[in-house]
N, C-alpha and C positions, 0 to 999 in steps of 0.2 A: 062822359063826367072829365073837366080838364084834370091834370096832374094835380098844383096846387091843392087845387079844392077836397081832392081825394085825399091828399098825404094832410091838410087842417084835420078831413074827420079821422080820418085814423088817430093823429095828434089828440085828437077829443075822446073817442073812445080809450087808451091809454090811462088816461091824465083822470079819466069817471071812473070808467069799471074799476080799476088797482084802489081808488079808495071806495068803494062802497062794497068792493069784494074783500077786502085786507081781512075783516074781520072772521069771515069764513073761511079762507085758506088760512086762518092760525088755528083753524080748532079743526078742520078736517080733513079728509085726504087726498083734498083739493092740491093745486100749485100755479102760482103764477103761471108758471113755462107750462103749463099742461094748458090752462085755459087760452092763453096769446098766441101758442102755437095749433090749437086747435080752432081758434080764432081764423089763423091765417089760413088752415087747409079748407075749413068752410066757405072762406070769398074768394081763394084763387080759384085758376082754370079746371081743378080736379071738381069743386063745389060750385059756388054762386056764379064764376067769372067778374066778380066786382073787379078783385084786382089782377091784373094781366100780369105778370112779371117773369121774369127768365135772370138765372144765374148773372151772367152778367151786366142787367141791369145799371145804371146809373145811381139810380136812388140807393140803392140797394149798399152799392160799395162805399156810398157816403156816410149811411146812417151803420156800418158795418164798422168800418175804418175810424169813423171817432168812434164810439161804444167799444170796442178793441183797448186803442187809444188810453181812453179814460180807463177801464177800466185795470189795465197793466199799471197807470202809474197811483191809483190806490191801491192797490194790493201791496207795491212796495211802500209808500209812504205810511201800512198800514203794519210794514215787515213791523216785530220788536227784535231787532237786532244787536242791540243793548243787549238783551234779556240773555240771547243766547250767545253771546260772547264767545269765547276758544270753543263751546262744546259744540262746535257744527257737527257733531258723527251723528246725530239722530236724524236731521234733514236731510243730510248728504246721503246715508243710507236711502231715505226715502224719496228725494228727487233724481236721485242720481243712477245707482244701480238699481233699484228697484222699477223707476220709470223705465229706463233700458229694457230690460226683461220684458213689460208691457207693451213694450212697440215692438221687441221683435219676437213676441207671443203671438201677438195679434195679426201681424202678417203674412204669417201660415196661414189662415183663415181665411183672409181676402186675396190669399195667389192662388189657394189651392180650389174655394168656391165659387172665385168671381173670376178666374183665370186673367186677374190682373200682372203686367207686369212687376216684378221684384221689386224695383225702385218703386211704382204706384202703392202697391203693396204693405213697404214700409214707411210710406210717407202716411197712406192711412194710417198704418199702427200710431204712429206721433201722434196724430189729430183725436184718435181713442183713448188715448194715453192721459187726453186731458178731461180733467173733472173742472162741474161747475158749479162755481160761487153762489149762483140766483138758488138751486134747489138745498144747498148746503145753508144756507142764509140763516132759517129761523133755525137751525141743530146749532149751528156756532155759539148764538147769541140765549141758549137757551140751559139756565142755570144750574137746570137741574146734574145738568151733565157735567162733569170732572173737569175742571180746568186742562188738566192736558189730555183729556181724551178730546175735547176740541179742539183744542192744540193742531194734535195730529193729523185733523180736518182742513182745519187755517191752511196750516204749510200746505199741504198737501194741493186743498183745493186755489189759494193764493200764487201758488208760486210754480205749480208746476209745468204752466202757461210757456214760462221765459226758459224754463226746458225744454220742451220740444219744437218753442219756436225755430230756434236755432236749424235743430237737427230736420226741420220740415223746409227751411229757405233752404238750407245747405241740399239737400235731396232734390229740392225743387232746380236747383244749379244744377245738378249732377245729371237731371232727367230733359234740361234742356242743353246741357252743354254750353252754357254759359261760357264758360275761360276753355281756351283751345292750348294754353299752355302752361309750363309752373307759374310764369310770370305772373297769366293770367289769373290763377288759382290764389296766387300770393293776395294778388291787390285785393280778390272779391273778398278773401278771409279778415284782411285789413280793416276793409268799410263795415263788415259785418259785426266784427268781435273788439273792434278799439275804435274805429268812429264813429259809429254810432253810439256807444255807452258813454265814449268820455267828450261828447256833447251835448247828451240827458244828461249826465252828473254835472257836467257845465252851469245845465240852462237852470236844473233844477236847485242846486246849491247855489248858485249864485242869485237868484232870482228871490229865494228864502231867506235870502244874506238881507239882499236887498228891500225888500217889503218891512223886513222887523227890524229895521235899521231908521227907515222914513217914518215907518208906525211909532217909534218907539219918542222920534222926534219932533213931529205935525201931527202925528195922528192921521190913520187911513180907516175913514169908512167899514162898516164888517160887509154891509151887500160888494164895494170893492173889491175888498179881502178876498169875499166868496168866488166874485169872478177871478179874480185875479188868478189861484190854481188850475183855472179851464188857460186860460190864457200861456200859463209853462206847458201844461200836458201838449198844448197845440204847434206851441215853440219849439218843442222836445221833439215833436214826428216833423214837423214842415223842416225843420234844417238839417234833422241826418241822412231825411230822406234829398231835400236837396243837392245832401254832399253826396249822392250815391249810396250813403249807408242806408239801415231801417230802422223804419220810425214809430216800429210798433217798441222795439229794442233801446231804443232811442228813450222812449215814454218813462216804461218803464226803471230807465236808470237814472230819469229825472226825478222819478219818487223815491229810488233809491240816496240822490245827493242830497236830498232834504232829509233825511232819517240819518246818513252816515253824515255829513256835518254839521250835526245837532242843531239842526233847524227846526223849527218849527209854522204850522201855516194853520191860520184864522181857525179854530173847530170850527167856523162856522163856513169855510171850504169842504170839511169834511163832511158837512153836517147835507149841505147844499150838491156837491158832489156826487156822494154816496147816492144821491133822491136822485142826480143827473141821470146818471149811470144806471140807475137802477129803470128808469122812466126810457131812457135810449136802447136799455138791454130787452123792454117790455115790446118796444116799439120794429125793433128786428127781428121778435119775437111771430110776429103778427108777417113782417118780409119773407122770413124762410119760412112761414106757413104755407103762402099764396105759393111762394116758389118751389117747394117739395109738392104742393096740390100737381103740379105740370109735370112733375119728371118721375115720382117716385114709380110711375106705371112701368119703368125703364129698366126697373129693378126686379129680380126673380126673388118671390118673396120667400119662398123654402129655406135657402142660401141666405136669405136677412136675417130671415129668424135664428137657425142656427148659429149666425157671426155673434147676432145680439145677446143668446144667450152664454158664449163662450166668454165674452165681455163681460156681460154681468154678474153669471152666475160662475164661472171658472177661473178664469184670467185675473183678472186684478184681486179677488178674495185670497186667491193662494199666494200670490204675489205678497201683498199686503202680509199676510201671516208666516211667510217666510222670514221677510225683512225683521217685522215683530214678535219673531218668535222667541225672542230673550227679552222680552218686556216685562214691565213687572205690572201685568195689567190681568185684570180677570177674563177670564173664557167669554162672561159679557163685553166685556169692552173690546176682544177681538172680533167678536162677533161683532156689533157696532160698527167699527169702524170699517172694519172689512167690504162691510155690507156698501158701504154708502161714498161711493164714488161713482154719482151723477154725469152721463153722457149731457151739454146741452149745448148752450147758446157758442161759449168756446169754441168746442168739437166745430160747430157750422161756420162762424167767422176762419177758424183757420183751412175749413176745406173752403172757405169760399178765395183762400190769397193761391189754394192751387186751381182754381178754374180760372182766376182773372191771372194767372201767369203763362195760361195756354200750356199747360200740360194735356199730353192724349188722353184719354183715360178719365180727365177729371172731373165732369156734368156724371157722369155713372158714379164714380166714389162719391159726392157730395148725395146724389142719390141714395146709394150704400148707408152712407155716414148719415144721414137723415133718420133712414129702419130703425137706426142703434139707436137715436138722440131720443125718437118718439118711443121708442119702448123704455128704455134708461127715466123717461121723464113721465111716464106715467108709473111705471114701477116703484122709484124712489121718493114722488113723488107724493104716491099716494099711501107711501110706508112711512115716509118723517113722522107725522103724530104719534100713531100708534109706536114704534120704537123709538123715540126720544120720550115716549110716555113707561112703555115697560123697561127700559133702561134706567130710569129718571127713577122706577118705582124700586127696581133693586137697589141703588145706592142709597134710598134713603128707609131702608131695610136694616143693612148690612155695610158695614165697613170693607168696601174693596181696596185691592192696590194699590190699584191706580187716585184713590182720592187722596193718597199724601201725599203726592205730585203735583207739581203746578207746570212744569215741563215739560214734554218730550224729555228732553235732556236726563231729565230725571228715571222718566220711564224708564229710561236703557240702562239705567246703573250711575249714570254721570252725574251724582251729588256736589253739591257743597259742602267745604270745610266744617269739621265737626263743631258744632257749637257747644258752648260751655256750659255745664247743666249746674242748677242748684234746687238745695230742698227746700221743703213744703215751709221749715223752720226759718229758713233762710226769706225768705218769700215775704212771709208774715214778718218778717223784722223789717225788711224793705219798705215795705206799705206802709209799715208805723212811721217810718224814719221822716227826715224832713224834705228829701226827694224819690217820693213815693214812684215806683215803673210806670211803664204801663203796659200790664196786664193785657194781653189775649189770649182769649179763648177758641181755639184752632181746634176743635174736638171734631168727630167725624158730622156727619148728616146722620145718622141713626143711633148714636150713644150719644148724640147731645140731646136728642126724642128722647131716648130712654133716662137719660139723667135725670133730666128736668131742673138741674139746680146749677148753680153756678157762683165763681168767687166775685164777692160785692165788688162794684166798679170796675169789673174788667170789658175790653168791649169784645163780641164777636166776630169773628171772621173765617168764615170758612177754610179747611187746610190750603184748598186748591187755589184758591184767589187771596192769598196772602203775598204774591207777587204784584196783582194790581192793584192791593191796598196800600203798599209799602211805595208804589210810586204816586201815588197823589199824597203822602204822609210827608210832612216839615217837621222834625222835633229831633231834642237832643238827648229827650229822656233816653232812659233804659228801657229796653224793652224785654217782655217776660212773657216766653209759651207756652200754654200746658194744655196738652192734647188727648188723643185717647186713652 
């Protein structure tokens, strides 16, 4: 079968099956990642042999590059930088020392169980420190889960790639001995950590500013605005790569440039971009499944299962438990956050970068990572729906500490300034006055259901959703909130 017919057929499979099974995925232990990765395994060399593809296949490289660049850009665009403000400690703790400890602890079994060189073991540790936003998608959209808990998972799933990516690129350079002297290393770091982000920030910031100005003056059709965002991603990646930097870091910086310069892209792009990224991810899952189908037999199954068990059940839960030990969270929230650190497509994409760089032992590392990903996709995908139902049920029955916070910073005790309080009699006077305040009912889910009554004329907003509600409001009225 000609390559283009096979490609068309696979795209058709992704677009049609994703739509047909979407309802089933939302209501069952199945996940999109599991379905399409499994499909790739069946169609690959170890199955029916319909797709014969190796790790160095150019088609896989194109799909993987486009997918990772688009995902990084969207992750940055959706960051709530203005909300975090100076309260950077919580994200820094999660993404900095926490991720570093996960990398170090994961490298140990990789070196001891598989006899990888330590440099390759640390590369593998960084790869497996990445979590997959695809499996987390339904969880972070579930309104039964308190917003602060969902934000912890969003921050980790959306940002830790940009933490581990420079680590992987630097370790690859060390493994290849890319720079032979101090000047060479300074040049490498300059291009990686300065040139790439600056190019991305410029393209994202200026590009989003330009389209907003032209749209305000002459009008641009929504479908063109949707495509414009994809153009920014490709421009940032291409420009940074051509300048000798890293295109992926530039793609993330381009999305960050949109946010930091207070620019906006049409919501049509966010919708179109997310759908495009998701379809590209599912397509990439099929291709990676086909690749793994042909190389999994090169991995020792026993050590791989031990590694998967350590990564999934021990290392990340222990580190997250340590990082969030002082957080204002119930034990249910601790268990929920510590469990959901799925490894998936991003780990495979990062492992592919090592293969493309030609690092010795990279294909065996990809196969090893593939086993961990398969185990994670199976376990985390199967438990996403029941675990969310269990935790959501706990929140509905009683008021948990995390429900009173809307941000990660709030969980760690970094609260806003004290808000003035008024007595019920004073509120009654204000309501009866000429300029009545906007009254918000921010009682917890369980207390609201238990009480069954509400101040007449008040607006119901979940306590952990106040920040989202406030972002959509434009009012000069006094706001009075009453809670549990």
